[in-house]
C-alpha positions in Angstrom: -38.9 -71.8 -53.7 -35.7 -72.1 -52.3 -33.4 -68.8 -51.8 -30.7 -70.2 -52.1 -28.8 -72.1 -55.1 -27.5 -75.6 -53.9 -24.1 -74.3 -54.6 -24.6 -71.2 -52.1 -25.7 -74.4 -49.7 -22.8 -76.4 -50.2 -20.2 -73.3 -50.1 -22.3 -72.5 -46.8 -21.7 -75.9 -45.5 -18.0 -75.8 -46.0 -17.3 -72.2 -44.8 -19.4 -72.3 -40.8 -19.0 -76.4 -41.0 -22.1 -76.6 -38.6 -25.6 -77.6 -39.1 -28.1 -77.8 -36.4 -30.9 -79.7 -36.4 -34.0 -79.6 -34.3 -37.8 -80.7 -34.5 -40.7 -80.0 -32.0 -44.4 -79.6 -32.7 -44.6 -76.2 -31.2 -44.0 -72.9 -33.6 -43.0 -70.5 -31.3 -40.1 -73.7 -29.7 -38.7 -73.8 -33.0 -38.7 -70.1 -34.1 -36.6 -69.2 -30.7 -34.6 -72.1 -31.6 -33.3 -71.2 -34.9 -33.1 -67.7 -34.0 -30.9 -68.4 -31.5 -28.4 -70.3 -33.5 -28.7 -68.0 -35.7 -27.8 -65.0 -33.4 -24.7 -67.4 -32.5 -23.5 -67.6 -35.9 -24.9 -70.6 -37.5 -26.6 -70.2 -41.1 -27.6 -73.3 -41.7 -30.3 -75.2 -39.8 -32.4 -78.5 -40.3 -35.7 -79.3 -39.5 -36.2 -82.5 -38.8 -39.4 -83.3 -39.9 -40.4 -86.0 -38.1 -43.9 -85.9 -36.4 -47.6 -85.6 -37.0 -48.2 -81.8 -39.1 -44.2 -81.1 -38.9 -45.5 -79.2 -42.6 -47.3 -77.0 -41.0 -44.4 -75.8 -38.4 -42.1 -75.8 -41.3 -44.1 -73.3 -43.1 -44.3 -70.8 -40.3 -40.8 -71.9 -39.7 -40.2 -70.9 -43.2 -42.2 -67.4 -43.2 -40.3 -66.3 -40.6 -36.8 -67.1 -41.5 -37.1 -65.5 -44.3 -38.6 -62.4 -42.8 -36.6 -62.3 -39.4 -32.9 -64.0 -40.3 -32.4 -63.6 -43.9 -29.1 -64.7 -44.6 -30.3 -68.3 -42.6 -30.4 -71.6 -44.8 -33.5 -73.4 -43.6 -33.8 -77.2 -45.3 -35.9 -79.9 -44.2 -34.0 -83.3 -42.5 -35.5 -87.0 -41.8 -37.4 -87.3 -45.4 -37.8 -90.4 -46.6 -39.5 -90.0 -50.2 -39.6 -87.8 -53.3 -43.6 -86.8 -52.8 -42.2 -85.2 -49.0 -38.7 -84.0 -50.6 -41.4 -82.1 -53.1 -44.2 -80.6 -50.6 -41.1 -78.9 -48.2 -39.6 -77.7 -51.4 -42.9 -76.1 -53.0 -42.9 -74.7 -48.8 -39.3 -72.9 -49.9 -36.8 -75.9 -48.0 -33.6 -75.0 -49.3 -31.9 -77.9 -48.9 -33.5 -82.0 -48.1 -31.4 -84.3 -45.8 -32.4 -88.3 -46.5 -32.0 -90.9 -43.4 -31.1 -93.0 -46.5 -30.1 -93.2 -50.2 -32.8 -92.8 -52.3 -32.8 -91.9 -55.8 -36.0 -90.6 -56.3 -35.2 -88.3 -54.0 -32.4 -86.9 -56.1 -34.7 -86.8 -59.6 -36.9 -84.6 -57.6 -34.2 -82.3 -56.3 -32.0 -82.0 -59.0 -34.6 -80.8 -61.4 -35.0 -77.7 -58.9 -31.2 -77.6 -58.0 -32.0 -77.5 -54.3 -29.5 -79.5 -52.7 -30.0 -82.8 -51.4 -27.8 -84.9 -48.3 -28.6 -88.6 -48.1 -27.4 -90.7 -45.7 -25.0 -93.4 -47.3 -23.7 -96.1 -45.2 -21.1 -98.2 -48.0 -18.9 -96.3 -50.4 -20.6 -98.4 -52.9 -24.6 -96.1 -51.8 -21.9 -93.0 -51.6 -20.4 -93.3 -55.0 -24.0 -93.9 -56.6 -25.0 -91.0 -54.4 -22.5 -89.2 -55.8 -23.2 -90.3 -59.7 -26.7 -88.7 -59.1 -24.9 -84.8 -58.2 -24.3 -85.4 -54.5 -22.6 -82.1 -53.0 -22.4 -83.2 -49.5 -22.9 -86.8 -48.0 -24.4 -87.9 -44.5 -22.8 -90.1 -42.5 -25.6 -91.4 -40.2 -25.4 -92.5 -37.6 -22.3 -90.8 -37.2 -21.0 -92.4 -34.0 -21.7 -95.7 -35.7 -19.5 -95.5 -38.3 -17.4 -93.3 -36.4 -13.9 -91.9 -37.5 -11.8 -94.8 -39.2 -14.6 -95.1 -41.5 -14.4 -91.3 -42.6 -11.1 -92.0 -43.4 -11.4 -95.1 -45.1 -13.8 -93.1 -47.9 -11.4 -90.3 -48.3 -8.4 -92.7 -48.7 -9.8 -93.7 -52.9 -12.1 -91.2 -52.9 -10.6 -87.6 -51.4 -12.9 -85.4 -53.5 -15.9 -86.7 -51.3 -17.2 -84.4 -48.9 -18.5 -85.8 -45.6 -21.1 -84.6 -42.6 -21.5 -86.5 -39.4 -24.9 -86.3 -37.8 -25.4 -88.0 -34.6 -22.1 -88.8 -32.7 -20.9 -85.2 -33.2 -20.6 -83.3 -29.4 -19.8 -79.5 -29.6 -16.7 -80.2 -27.6 -13.0 -79.0 -29.0 -12.0 -82.9 -28.7 -15.2 -84.0 -30.8 -14.7 -81.1 -33.1 -11.3 -82.1 -33.9 -11.9 -85.8 -34.1 -13.8 -85.2 -36.6 -12.5 -82.6 -38.7 -9.2 -84.2 -38.1 -11.0 -87.5 -39.8 -11.9 -85.0 -43.3 -14.7 -83.9 -42.8 -16.4 -80.6 -44.1 -19.1 -79.9 -42.0 -21.0 -81.4 -38.6 -24.4 -82.0 -38.1 -25.9 -81.6 -34.2 -28.6 -82.0 -32.6 -29.1 -82.6 -28.4 -26.1 -82.6 -28.2 -26.2 -79.0 -29.0 -30.0 -78.2 -28.5 -30.0 -79.5 -25.4 -33.0 -81.0 -23.3 -31.9 -78.6 -20.4 -31.9 -75.5 -22.6 -35.1 -76.4 -24.1 -37.0 -77.5 -20.5 -35.6 -74.2 -19.4 -35.9 -71.9 -22.4 -32.8 -71.1 -21.9 -31.9 -69.3 -25.4 -29.1 -67.0 -24.5 -27.0 -70.3 -23.6 -28.1 -71.6 -26.9 -26.4 -68.8 -29.0 -23.5 -68.8 -26.8 -22.9 -72.6 -27.1 -23.2 -72.5 -30.9 -20.9 -69.3 -31.0 -18.7 -71.5 -29.3 -19.0 -74.1 -31.5 -18.5 -72.3 -34.7 -15.1 -70.7 -33.3 -13.9 -74.3 -31.9 -14.5 -75.1 -35.5 -12.8 -71.8 -37.2 -10.1 -72.5 -34.7 -9.2 -76.0 -36.0 -9.3 -75.0 -39.7 -6.6 -73.2 -39.3 
């Protein structure tokens, strides 16, 4: 069962502006990555469940998070159907992120009052998702749709909350462009949790990179 309500998740997304995302089949590596981001100030994390037996990794990661990182809001991404969404919510997922818009996922998440963030690529999809209770829309891949798409959506729908994933870098230039366009939050995977960091297991560097990204976001929003 989720430890945080969907309202708490939305508030934290808007407060911090950052959702790191990562997947690896190595449980201990995942624990170290999530903990490094947490130590850097991140309070949301998306486990992108893309591999075989990913649920086993997430189960251990959730138990670790509850015990060692009580403020961490751990969710699951790359969810493609309602069965998988329900399965991960049974393990405590605090939010569900999908690469596409799926009404069946909306229904099962709403039933449990768990935040779901669907990948949408048109104003019509975004409007439909919001009709079904979506609080934060995922823009994926962000670098394909870009800044002008965000501005275009917000012109007729200023109430829409958008989170781009893909094409966002932990630099002042990149973050300023996205937040100036009107997004409320950004998702970052390999641009933040780089291959270099993983190869060298330099978790202290990941903590520093996370903290720096959050500081930039805070500064931009002033």
